[in-house]
N, C-alpha and C positions, 0 to 999 in steps of 0.2 A: 391445607397445603403443608403446614408445619408438621402434621401427622405423617404425611408421605415422606418428607425429608428425614424425619426421625426413624421411621420404619426402614428406610434405605440405609441409614447409618448402622442400625442395630443388625440387619441382615447380612451386611457385607463385612462388618467388624472393622477394626482399626486398619488404616492404610499405612504401610510402611514407606517412609521416604527413601526412595532409591534414586541415586544419581543417574541422570540420563547422559548418554554419550555425547549429546550435542552441547551440554553445558560445560563439560570438561574439555572438549577439543575445539569447539567453535571459538574463533577470535571475537572479541568484543567489537561491535561496530563503533565507528568514530562518532562521538557526540557532536551534533551540530548546534551551534549557538543560535539563539533566537535572532540575533543581530545579522547572521548570515543568510536568513531566509527571506525570500522574495515572494510576496503574495500577490496574485492576480485574480481577477474575476472573469470567469468563462461562462458563456451562454450555453445552457444545455437544451438540446433539441427536444421540443415537446414540454418544455417547462417555462414558466414565467420567471422563475427565481434564478438568478445567476449563481454559480457555485464558486466558492473561494477556494483556490488551490495554492498552497505554500510549499515551495521547494527551494533548493539553492540555485544560484545563478548558473552553475555548471549544468545542473539538470535541465534547466530551462533551454539552454543552448543545445543540449542533446535532443530534447524533445523537438525543438525548431528544426533542427537538421534532419531528424526522422521524418517529420511531417512534409518537409520540402522534397525529400527523396520519394515519398509515397506519391506526391502530386506529380512529380516528373515521370514516375513510372507509369501512372495512369495516362498521362498526356502523350507518351511515346508508344502507346499501343497501336499497332497498325491494323486497320480494317481488312477483312479477308477479301 
C-alpha cells in the first residue's frame, strides 16, 4: 500500500497549492455553539438502533413544518 502511494507521488510530481474561487468568495458559515444544539433520537426503519441527530432548535422547527406539510399534502389527495 505504501509503495502505491509513493509511486503515485513520484509519477505526478509536486502539487502546487492553488487558491480555489470558493475559498476566496464564499462567506464563512456561522459557527454554532455546542450549547445551541438540540439532540434527539430517531428510529430508523429497518434498524434496531436509533439514530442520534443534533441540530439547532430552528432547524428542528423547519423540519417539523416540512413534515407536517407533506402529511397534509398526502391526506388531501382526492381519489379518481
